[in-house]
N, C-alpha and C positions, 0 to 999 in steps of 0.2 A: 315196430318200425313200419313206416308207411311207403307206398310206392309213389312214383311220379305219375302225372295224368297220362291217359292213353292218347290224347291228341292235344298237343300244346303248341300254339302258333306264337306265343309271347311268353316272356319269363313268368313262371307260375309263382304266385305269392307263397311265402313261407307259412308253415302251420300257424305260427304265432300271429302273423299278419292277418290271416283269415280269421282266426279266433278273435282278434281285437276289433274286427269289423262286425262281429256278430250282433244281431239285434235280439238280445235276450228278453224273454218275458219275466216280469216279477215272479218269483218262486211261489209266493202265496197264491197268485192268480193261477199259475199253471197247475198247482197241486189241487186247487178247488175245482177248476173246470175240466181237467183231464183225468183226475184220479178221485175226485170226490172227497179229498182230505180237507177238513175244516181248518181255518186259520189257527184256532186254538190248540190244534194238535200238531202244530209245527213250532220249531224253535229256529227262527231265521238266524243266519250268519250273513248279515248284509242283505242285499236285495235279491241275489240270484243263487243262494244255496241255503239249505235248511236241514235240520234233523227232524225226522218224524218220531213223535213221542211214543214210547214204548207201551203206554196204556192204550193208545189208539191201535198200535200193532196187535195187541192182545185181543182187541174187539173184533178183528177180522177173521178169527179162527173158524167161524162157521161158514164162511163163504167157499164156493167151490174153487178149485185150482184151475189156472190156465195151462197151456202147453209149455214145457221148458225145452229150450233149444241150446245145445252146447256147441260153442265155437272153439275149435282146436286147430292145430297146424302141423305141418311137416317139421322135421328137426331144424331148429333155427340156424341161420347162416348170417355172415356179415352182409349179404346182399339184401337182407330184409324180406319179410313176408307180409306184414300188415294185419295181424290178427285182431288187434283192437279196432283198427280202422274198418275192417270187415264187419265186426260185431256192430259197430255204430251204424255203418251203412245198411246192414241187413235190418236193424231195428227201424231205421227211418223208412226203408222200402216197405216193410210190413205196415207201417202206419199209412203209407201212400196207397196201399191196397185196401184201406179201410178197416184194418185190424186194430184192435186195442193192444198195442205193443209197448214193451218197457225193457230197458236194458238193466243188467246187473254186472258191474264191473268192479275191479279191485282199485284201491288207491295206489298211485305211484309212490315208490320209495325214493327218498332223496339221494340215496347212494347212486343209483343208476342215472338220475337226473343230472347230477353233478359229475358223474363218472364217464362212462362210454356210450351208454344207450340213449341218453336224452329223455324227453318226456314220454308219458304213456297215456295220453288222452285222445288217441286216434290221430288222424292226419287228413290233410286237404280239407274237403268239404264233408268229411265224416268224422266229426270231432264232438267231444263233450266239453261244455263250457260252464263257468269261467275257467279257461284253460290254465291261466297262470296260477290261480288259486289252487286248482286241483293238483297241479304238479309241485307246488311248494308246500305251505303249511296246512292248507285246506281248512278243516274244522278242528284241528289239533288231535285227531285220533292217535296218530303215530307218537306224538309227544306224550300222550296219556299212557300208551303202552310202554314206552321207554321208562317213564317214571315209575309205573307199577312194577316193572321188572327190576329196576335198580333200587327201589325201595326194599324189595325182598332181599336183594343182595346186601344192602346196608344193614338190614335187620339181622341177617345171618352173621356178618362179621362182628356187629355189636354184641350179639348173643355169645359168641365165642370170647370176645374181650371181657364181657361181664361175668365170666365164670364157667361158661359152657355147660350149663346144667343138663342139656339134652345129650351131651357126650359126643358132639361132632368129632369124627376123625378128620382133622384139617387136611389130610391127604386125600380125603374122599368127599370133599364139597363139590358137587357137580353143577351148581347154579352159577351162570356166567352173567356178566354185565352186557349191556347193549348200547349202541349209538347208531343213529340214522345217516351215517356217512361212511364211505369206504375209507378205511384206515388200517392198513396192514401192519402198522407198528403196534397196534393194540391186540393183535391176535393171541399173544401169549405175553403175560406181564407178571411181575411180582408185586404184591401189595403188602401194606402193613409195615413198611420200612420207616426208619427214622426214630426208633426208640419205643419204649413200652406204651407211651401215651397214644400211639398211633395204631394200636391193634397188634394182631399176631400175624407175623409174616407168612405168606403162603403164595403158591402159584395161582394165578387166575387168568382170565382172558375176556375179550369182548367178542360178541357176534354183532352182526347187523340186525337192526330192529325187526326186519321181516323174518329172521330166523328165530326170533324169541318164541318160546312156548306160550307166552302170554298172548302174542299175536294169533297163534293157532287156536288157543282157547277162545278168544274173543270171536273168531270166525266160525267156530263150531258150537258155541253156546246157544241154547234155545230161549233163554230168559235170563233175567238178573239173578234169580235164585240158582239157576244152573251154572252161570258164570261164577258165582261165589263158591259153589260146591267144587267146581273144577279147579279154581285157583287154590282152594285148600288142599286138593289132592296132589299138587305138584310135589314131586320128590326132589329135595334140594341137596341131599347129601346122605351119608351113612355114618353110623357108629362104628366103633372097632369091631363089633360082632356082626357087621354087615346088615344090621337092621336099618330100614330106611327112616329118614326124618323128613316130614312134610311141612309145607307152609303153614298148615293149620296148627302144627305143634309149636310153631313160633308165634301163633296168633297174628299172622301177617295178612291173611286172606280178606279180612274185613276192610282194612285200610286200602288194599289193592282194589277191591271192588268199588270203594268209594271214588278212587281215581278214575275207574273205568266206566262209571255209571252212565255219563253222557256219551262216551265213545261207543257204547253198545248200540245206541240208536242209529238206524241207517241214515245216510246222507243223500238228500235229494237235489239233483241238478238237472240239466237239460242238454240236448244235443243242439247243434247249429240250426236244425230244423224245428226246434222248440218242442221236441218229444222228451218225455220224462225218463230219467235214468237214476238209478241207485248206484253210488260209488262208495263201497264200504269194506274195509279190511284190505290187507295186502300181503299175505304170505307168499314168498317165492316158491316156485314149483320144482326148482332143482335142489333146494335145501329145506323145503317145508311142503305143505300140501297144496299151495298154489291156487286157491279159490277164494272168491269173495265170501262174505258172511252168510251163513245159514239164515239169520234173521232177515237180511235184505232179500234173499232169494224167495223165502217163504212169503214175505209181505208182498213182493212184486207179483207173485203168482195169485194172490187174492185180489190184486188191483187190475190186472191185465189178462187178456186172452192168450197172448204170446209173450214169453219172457226169454230174452236172448242173453245168455251169460257166456263167459269164456273161462278157460283154465290155462294156467301159464305154460309157456313153451310148447313142445310138441305133444302129440297124442300119447307118446310113451311115458311122459312125466305128468303134466297137469291133468290130462284126461283120465289117466289111470288112477290118479289120486282123487280126482272128482268122483269117479265111480266107486273105488274101493275104500275111500275114507269118507268124503262128504256125503255121498249118497247112502252108504252103509249106515252111517251114524245118524242121518237126519230123516231118512225115509223118502227123500226126494228121488224122482225118477224122470230122467230126460226123455222126451219123445223122438228127438232127432238130433243129429250132429252135422256140423259143417267143418270140413278140413280146409284150411287156408294154405295156399302156396303161391309162389310166383314162378314164372318161367326161368328167370335169372337165378333164383335160389336153387332150382333143380339142376340147372347146368353147373352151378357150383358143386352140387353133390356129384355130379358126373365128371368132376375133375378140372373144370375151367376156373381160372383164377379171376379175381374181381375185375382187373382191368379189361378183360376180354368178354364180359358177359353180355354186352350189347349186341354182339354179332350173332346172327343165326347160327346155330350149331346143333343140328338134329341128332347127331351121334352122341354128343354129350348129354343132351336132353333125355335121349333114350337110356343111357346109363344111369343118370340121376333120378329118373322116374321111379326106380326101384324103392327110393325112400318114400315117396308118396304111396306106392303100392303096399308097403309094409304097414304104414299108418292106416290106410284103408282096411287092410286085413284085421288089424287090431280093433278098430272101431266097430266094424261090422261083425266079426266073428268072435272076438274075445270080450267085447263089451255089449254085443247084441243090439247095436243102434243102427237104424237106417241113416245113411249119410249122403251128402253131396259134397263135391269138391268146388271151392271158389278159387278161381285163378285171378288174383289181384292184378289186373292188366296194366302194363306199362306201354309207353309210346313205341318202344323198339320190339315189342312182341310181334311175331309174324303169324299169319294164318296157318302156315304149315306147322309151327310150334304148338299152337292151340289145338290144331287137328290131331297132332300126335298124342297129346295128353287126353283129348276126348276119346280117342280109341283105347288108350290104356285104361282109362276109367270104365269105359263100357265093358271091357273084358271082365271086370269085377262087378258089373251090374250097378255101377254108380255113374251119375251124371256129373260131367265136369263143365262148369259154367264160368265163362269169362265175365268179370264185373268191373265197372268203371266208377265205383262210388267214391274213390279218392277225388276225382275231377268233377264228378256230377252229383255227388250226394246220393240220397236214397234212390233216385230214379235210375242211377247206374247199377243198382242191385236188384231191380224188380224181377228179373228172371229168376235169380237166386231165391228171392223171397217166395215166389210162386212154388218153386220146387220144395222149399222148406215146409210150406203149408201142406203140400201133398204128402210129404214124408211123415208129418205129424199125425196124419190120419191112418198111417199104416199100423198093423198090429205090432206091439212091443215084444221084443225078445230079450230085453235088458237082463244082464246077469253080471256077476262079479267074476274077477279073475281067479279067486280062491275062496274057499269057504272059511267061516269063522273057526271051525274046529281044527283046521290044519295047524301044524306047529309053526312057530315063527320061522324056523329054518326052511320049511316047506313053502311057506308063503313067499319068502324071499326067492326062493328057487323057482316058484311058479312065475313070478314077475320076470325074472331074469331069462328064463328059458322060453316062456310063451310070448312075452312082449318084446324083449330085447333080442331074442334068438341067440342067447348065449348057450355054450355047451355045458357050462357048469358054474357054480359059485364056490368061492374059496374064502377061507379066513384062517388066521393063525390060531394057535391053541388058546390064547388069551381071550380072543374075540368069541371063539366057539364056547368057552366056558361062561362068558358073560351072557350070551344068548340062552344057554341052558339054564343059568341062574334066573333070568327073567321068566323063562318058561315055567320053571319050578315054583317061582314066587307068585304065580297066578296071573301073569300078564300074557299068556299064550293066546288068548282070544282077541287080543288087540290086532288091528291091521298094521301093516308095515309101510313106513314112509321112506322111500329110497331117496337118498341124496346123492346125485351124480351129475356129471357134465350134461348139459342140455344139447350139445352140438352133435352127439352121436348116440346111436343105439348102444354103443359099447361105453366103457369108461375112458376111452381115449378120444379126446375131442377132435383129433386129426383124422379119425376114421370116418370118412363121409359115406354117403349112400346108405346101404342096408347091410352091414357086416353080419356074418354068421359065425357060429362056433368060436366066438370069443369067450374069455373068462371074466366074470365079474368078481372082484375081490372086495370083501367087506373089510374096511379099514378101521371103522369105529361104530360103536352101538350106543345110542342114547335113549333113555326112557323118558317119554313125555306122558306121565301119568295123568296129568290134568287134561291134556288134549286127547288122551286115550289112543296113542299109537306109539310104535317103536320106530325110531329113526335109525336107519342103517346107511352110514356114510361110506361111499364106494369111490375108488379111484382117488383123484387128487382134488376133488371139489372142496371149496373153502366156504365156511360159514361166516367169514368176514372177508369180502372182496377187497382188492386194492385198486387205487386209482391208476388209469393208464398214464403213459408219458405225457400226453396232452389231454387233460381232462376236459369234459364238456363245460365245467365251471369257468374255464378260461374265456369262454365266448359269451357268457351271461352277463348282462349289465342293466343298469337303470339310468335313464336320462334325467335331467333336471326337473322334468314335469312328473316323474314317477312312472314312466312308461318302460316296461321291461322288454329287453331285446335279447336275441340269441338263445332263448330258452329251448326252442326246438324248431 
């Protein structure tokens, strides 16, 4: 979500109005002049977006890497922080400083676009364009992921119907179907009804596309061959003797790879300032690992001196998974981090309700600043990254409020920098960009939260106690048995992907600030053998969200000329 401009004397145009006024450069021209990518290595989707061919990506392997900058945030609030907006503004600011800079972002999911959050292409004068395309169907990656996921589901049920030679225990089919809209009615369903011609009745359910293991696999795969191998490793169910059945046992992974072949290539677009950006992949960080694709990030590092990327939600979720899953699996190492906040969001963490956030309240800001300080501690001391804090400034922010945050950051050895990139584009983030350049030259102390050799239980405990400041983790006997079975089956070296609410360090979304000594209960465990991590679902988080009472879809429309309105 984005902020309002710091100094507005007239009604500020909406994000979509600004995006529709953009003067975009033809993508082939931008790719050639800014990145040196020849036209024959692009697959254009219209004039302003294109995929970069995988064979060209492979040719870049010998080039040196640029510096990788991770943008993360405080615990999200309804007041908004502006992480994507800051990522885009920082990238544009680095370009204004004369640096070869590039962005790596995730693709927006249609569930939030039509649900409660709205679009996810930045905001104000720090956006990626074409904004409508990016927020809607884009280049069809999500559709391909959903098709591959659901093809596997169809093959499973057809196999059972056709005689079940692999011996599926129909009570232990673990693969779920997906759809890219929020639909609570599909969370738990029964399939195969209507007689013997329609298959074998069993319980099933839907997740949202961004929670699919296929999405995670696409974003972690290093090549087409790696993608196919990972897809084949997916465990889709079990026999009565508890032996796993994989996608390759069904001979499904080849066809799935064929559906995903084009989707694996990174998508190239541009910012409002005509700077290059990859937008590729989109797993959520509260129910998946929350980072854009490894292929896009690696490719950008070969093409630019500074690559600015983001990880979903706060530094306890997306940044932790960026470190412990994406970096661990890919070998990527960030040079610095930026934590995004707003004054109003911290006042919300300090107990102020939404209607009163525009009023100066230093006492509430003081209370809420503990959330920011907890994230600083995690980034600096548990991930080992030098960092800066970007305050996404709004018109009502007072000098006293900014001064308070500056003092709190200084106590931790971190600069707090006000930025006005929403209203001014890259020039509003120049000071932030200069600090990022300085931080990237500092010695790296990067490290993981836990070691590969730790048990799955101890990995989960390390995340909960060190990052969330929980006193302990709990699970009933059934869940504990499942974790032990996964450990004994040879999956103990996998990292843990925690699924929990993004709104709190705890599993209770109503606990604002920086709660201590809470308990994290593991409700469900899922094996993602293709993505190579273990999902531990905690609290009441859902892998299929529902729509709000008034969904964002109610305000989206198209006029007779084809112009989209109300998107964001």
